C-alpha positions as semicolon CSV with decimal commas, in nm:
position;residue;x (nm);y (nm);z (nm)
1;X;14,881;8,271;10,577
2;X;14,535;8,415;10,517
3;X;14,444;8,444;10,147
4;X;14,379;8,817;10,170
5;X;14,694;8,876;10,372
6;X;14,884;8,710;10,088
7;X;14,727;8,952;9,838
8;X;14,783;9,252;10,062
9;X;15,153;9,167;10,088
10;X;15,179;9,171;9,709
11;X;15,031;9,519;9,668
12;X;15,225;9,650;9,968
13;X;15,555;9,530;9,820
14;X;15,480;9,618;9,458
15;X;15,306;9,956;9,473
16;X;15,315;10,181;9,776
17;X;15,110;10,439;9,584
18;X;14,818;10,204;9,521
19;X;14,844;10,053;9,867
20;X;14,844;10,393;10,037
21;X;14,542;10,501;9,832
22;X;14,322;10,192;9,854
23;X;14,405;10,097;10,212
24;X;14,165;10,374;10,323
25;X;13,872;10,181;10,173
26;X;13,640;9,993;10,409
27;X;13,804;9,660;10,494
28;X;13,592;9,437;10,271
29;X;13,642;9,657;9,966
30;X;14,013;9,699;10,039
31;X;14,056;9,322;10,049
32;X;13,878;9,288;9,715
33;X;14,108;9,549;9,559
34;X;14,412;9,369;9,702
35;X;14,298;9,042;9,544
36;X;14,242;9,200;9,203
37;X;14,572;9,387;9,218
38;X;14,756;9,069;9,321
39;X;14,619;8,890;9,016
40;X;14,721;9,173;8,784
41;X;15,069;9,190;8,934
42;X;15,112;8,813;8,908
43;X;15,010;8,819;8,542
44;X;15,245;9,108;8,471
45;X;15,537;8,945;8,651
46;X;15,488;8,617;8,464
47;X;15,615;8,798;8,154
48;X;15,808;9,105;8,273
49;X;16,001;8,923;8,546
50;X;15,988;8,552;8,470
51;X;15,949;8,565;8,090
52;X;15,743;8,250;8,129
53;X;15,461;8,199;7,879
54;X;15,369;7,867;8,045
55;X;15,306;8,049;8,371
56;X;15,087;8,301;8,187
57;X;14,890;8,019;8,026
58;X;14,842;7,856;8,367
59;X;14,708;8,183;8,507
60;X;14,463;8,201;8,220
61;X;14,343;7,847;8,291
62;X;14,306;7,920;8,663
63;X;14,114;8,244;8,624
64;X;13,870;8,072;8,385
65;X;13,824;7,794;8,639
66;X;13,766;8,047;8,916
67;X;13,487;8,215;8,721
68;X;13,337;7,870;8,659
69;X;13,324;7,813;9,035
70;X;13,623;7,576;9,034
71;X;13,892;7,793;9,189
72;X;14,221;7,605;9,242
73;X;14,354;7,548;9,592
74;X;14,575;7,856;9,576
75;X;14,566;8,162;9,803
76;X;14,535;8,408;9,514
77;X;14,248;8,232;9,339
78;X;14,070;8,153;9,665
79;X;14,077;8,527;9,743
80;X;13,946;8,605;9,396
81;X;13,668;8,348;9,426
82;X;13,556;8,509;9,751
83;X;13,579;8,853;9,593
84;X;13,364;8,752;9,295
85;X;13,096;8,616;9,529
86;X;13,075;8,953;9,701
87;X;13,126;9,164;9,390
88;X;12,994;8,979;9,081
89;X;13,224;9,032;8,785
90;X;13,289;8,896;8,437
91;X;13,595;8,721;8,303
92;X;13,654;8,929;7,987
93;X;13,884;9,200;8,131
94;X;14,093;8,934;8,307
95;X;14,143;8,750;7,979
96;X;14,213;9,074;7,793
97;X;14,487;9,158;8,044
98;X;14,647;8,820;7,985
99;X;14,623;8,879;7,610
100;X;14,805;9,210;7,655
101;X;15,088;9,039;7,841
102;X;15,101;8,779;7,564
103;X;15,153;9,068;7,322
104;X;15,446;9,180;7,538
105;X;15,595;8,832;7,536
106;X;15,573;8,820;7,157
107;X;15,707;9,177;7,135
108;X;15,411;9,272;6,919
109;X;15,499;9,590;6,729
110;X;15,312;9,914;6,796
111;X;15,287;10,096;6,465
112;X;14,996;10,335;6,516
113;X;14,821;10,531;6,787
114;X;14,535;10,284;6,755
115;X;14,780;10,001;6,833
116;X;14,900;10,185;7,145
117;X;14,546;10,261;7,254
118;X;14,453;9,893;7,224
119;X;14,761;9,790;7,419
120;X;14,688;10,045;7,695
121;X;14,336;9,905;7,721
122;X;14,464;9,551;7,759
123;X;14,740;9,640;8,005
124;X;14,549;9,879;8,232
125;X;14,205;9,975;8,102
126;X;14,108;9,620;8,192
127;X;14,212;9,684;8,553
128;X;13,964;9,972;8,572
129;X;13,689;9,735;8,455
130;X;13,795;9,474;8,711
131;X;13,769;9,726;8,993
132;X;13,431;9,875;8,897
133;X;13,215;9,614;9,076
134;X;13,404;9,703;9,396
135;X;13,442;10,081;9,375
136;X;13,128;10,170;9,178
137;X;12,883;9,908;9,301
138;X;12,598;10,149;9,375
139;X;12,561;10,309;9,031
140;X;12,714;10,045;8,806
141;X;12,379;9,903;8,696
142;X;12,226;10,239;8,599
143;X;12,543;10,399;8,460
144;X;12,729;10,095;8,331
145;X;12,834;10,232;7,992
146;X;12,957;10,566;8,130
147;X;13,139;10,407;8,423
148;X;13,312;10,155;8,199
149;X;13,423;10,435;7,968
150;X;13,557;10,640;8,260
151;X;13,738;10,342;8,415
152;X;13,900;10,246;8,086
153;X;14,019;10,603;8,020
154;X;14,171;10,623;8,368
155;X;14,347;10,291;8,314
156;X;14,481;10,403;7,978
157;X;14,615;10,723;8,131
158;X;14,790;10,521;8,398
159;X;14,943;10,291;8,138
160;X;15,084;10,584;7,942
161;X;15,228;10,705;8,273
162;X;15,385;10,361;8,319
163;X;15,539;10,381;7,973
164;X;15,685;10,726;8,039
165;X;15,815;10,621;8,382
166;X;15,974;10,297;8,262
167;X;16,100;10,413;7,923
168;X;16,468;10,380;8,016
169;X;16,433;10,015;8,118
170;X;16,217;9,940;7,816
171;X;16,481;10,081;7,583
172;X;16,745;9,871;7,758
173;X;16,522;9,565;7,699
174;X;16,478;9,667;7,336
175;X;16,107;9,740;7,379
176;X;15,954;10,057;7,230
177;X;15,591;10,136;7,314
178;X;15,573;10,463;7,123
179;X;15,402;10,412;6,786
180;X;15,613;10,426;6,472
181;X;15,386;10,694;6,328
182;X;15,436;10,925;6,628
183;X;15,812;10,868;6,633
184;X;15,813;10,968;6,267
185;X;15,585;11,265;6,329
186;X;15,823;11,406;6,592
187;X;16,128;11,310;6,384
188;X;16,270;11,126;6,682
189;X;16,586;10,926;6,620
190;X;16,564;10,625;6,848
191;X;16,935;10,546;6,840
192;X;17,019;10,897;6,960
193;X;16,749;10,873;7,225
194;X;16,895;10,547;7,352
195;X;17,212;10,737;7,447
196;X;17,010;10,936;7,700
197;X;17,032;11,268;7,517
198;X;16,725;11,484;7,582
199;X;16,653;11,645;7,245
200;X;16,386;11,889;7,134
201;X;16,218;11,599;6,952
202;X;16,210;11,393;7,272
203;X;16,066;11,682;7,474
204;X;15,800;11,738;7,210
205;X;15,688;11,375;7,214
206;X;15,691;11,366;7,595
207;X;15,476;11,681;7,612
208;X;15,231;11,520;7,371
209;X;15,193;11,201;7,573
210;X;15,184;11,376;7,908
211;X;14,896;11,594;7,789
212;X;14,722;11,291;7,639
213;X;14,743;11,105;7,970
214;X;14,635;11,409;8,173
215;X;14,326;11,442;7,955
216;X;14,244;11,079;8,032
217;X;14,287;11,134;8,405
218;X;14,056;11,435;8,377
219;X;13,776;11,212;8,247
220;X;13,780;11,037;8,584
221;X;13,808;11,360;8,786
222;X;13,506;11,500;8,601
223;X;13,295;11,191;8,678
224;X;13,416;11,098;9,027
225;X;13,064;11,135;9,166
226;X;12,958;10,818;8,981
227;X;13,178;10,609;9,210
228;X;13,079;10,481;9,555
229;X;13,111;10,753;9,818
230;X;13,361;10,547;10,019
231;X;13,571;10,481;9,707
232;X;13,595;10,833;9,563
233;X;13,881;10,951;9,783
234;X;14,102;10,640;9,746
235;X;14,049;10,619;9,369
236;X;14,115;10,992;9,330
237;X;14,430;10,957;9,539
238;X;14,553;10,665;9,328
239;X;14,499;10,872;9,014
240;X;14,672;11,183;9,150
241;X;14,967;10,986;9,292
242;X;15,018;10,835;8,950
243;X;14,962;11,156;8,757
244;X;15,226;11,320;8,977
245;X;15,488;11,094;8,817
246;X;15,441;11,294;8,499
247;X;15,468;11,618;8,693
248;X;15,808;11,492;8,810
249;X;15,910;11,408;8,455
250;X;15,822;11,761;8,343
251;X;15,992;11,919;8,643
252;X;16,311;11,722;8,582
253;X;16,333;11,827;8,219
254;X;16,210;11,505;8,057
255;X;16,510;11,312;8,185
256;X;16,298;10,998;8,219
257;X;16,515;10,858;7,941
258;X;16,799;10,854;8,196
259;X;16,625;10,756;8,521
260;X;16,297;10,640;8,669
261;X;16,111;10,930;8,831
262;X;15,906;10,860;9,143
263;X;15,688;11,058;9,382
264;X;15,822;11,092;9,736
265;X;15,632;11,057;10,063
266;X;15,618;11,430;10,134
267;X;15,480;11,499;9,786
268;X;15,216;11,231;9,835
269;X;15,121;11,391;10,168
270;X;15,074;11,726;9,996
271;X;14,871;11,562;9,719
272;X;14,649;11,392;9,980
273;X;14,574;11,725;10,147
274;X;14,497;11,890;9,813
275;X;14,270;11,605;9,702
276;X;14,074;11,610;10,027
277;X;14,025;11,985;9,987
278;X;13,911;11,950;9,626
279;X;13,666;11,671;9,701
280;X;13,532;11,853;10,006
281;X;13,451;12,158;9,792
282;X;13,265;11,930;9,550
283;X;13,076;11,768;9,839
284;X;13,222;11,427;9,757
285;X;13,384;11,369;10,098
286;X;13,279;11,476;10,444
């Protein structure tokens, strides 16, 4: 199997939303995104699926070797090595992602909003930084600080979306990502919430985090012109597909505590049409 085909299969099987969005990139850039996504998914699965800290440590060793020009004879890392040759990157966000998954393995408590913000950076803000050399190659040198800030905010918004989408399963696995101080602020009783009862306190906290995430998505929407012309539409689509998960949570009365809300194909089609119209008005797509 070709190394990039291997990576494409991972994103295709793991996230139809991301695959649908980024598959419209030019082929070389799409392959690079597939390789980066495949690494992130493999790191995530090492803990969330396999609960294997040794596997996570091996991934850390292999990504360091890849950046040192000694990529192991493995389809994933061969694809990454090729990607880094075409789109020079740095190892820090890759290591920070691994550190975030190590926090998950150790069930590191989240006590404050600052703790959550740091976790969201590690779990997804890092992914935005990984993708920048591919999707913002033209202006990255001149607008590095701003682009990094935008990419991290988008990643954080996506991670909050992940938390809201997966909250039922996380509760089942005895994992709470909401900070203690916010739970206390909204007077939320976790044991009652675990029963699946949608209370006023739960709705209030959900409204707070949905707005917080939407504000983070907006940072990207407001600065989309900084990204490569051929990457604006796919990145915007990925953001809107993900943001729409929260729209579903709101529409369904914050019942995410009972089930995992997803965005259907027809809804994605409507979002695609709306995004193309919006970007066309801004002169960001032809």
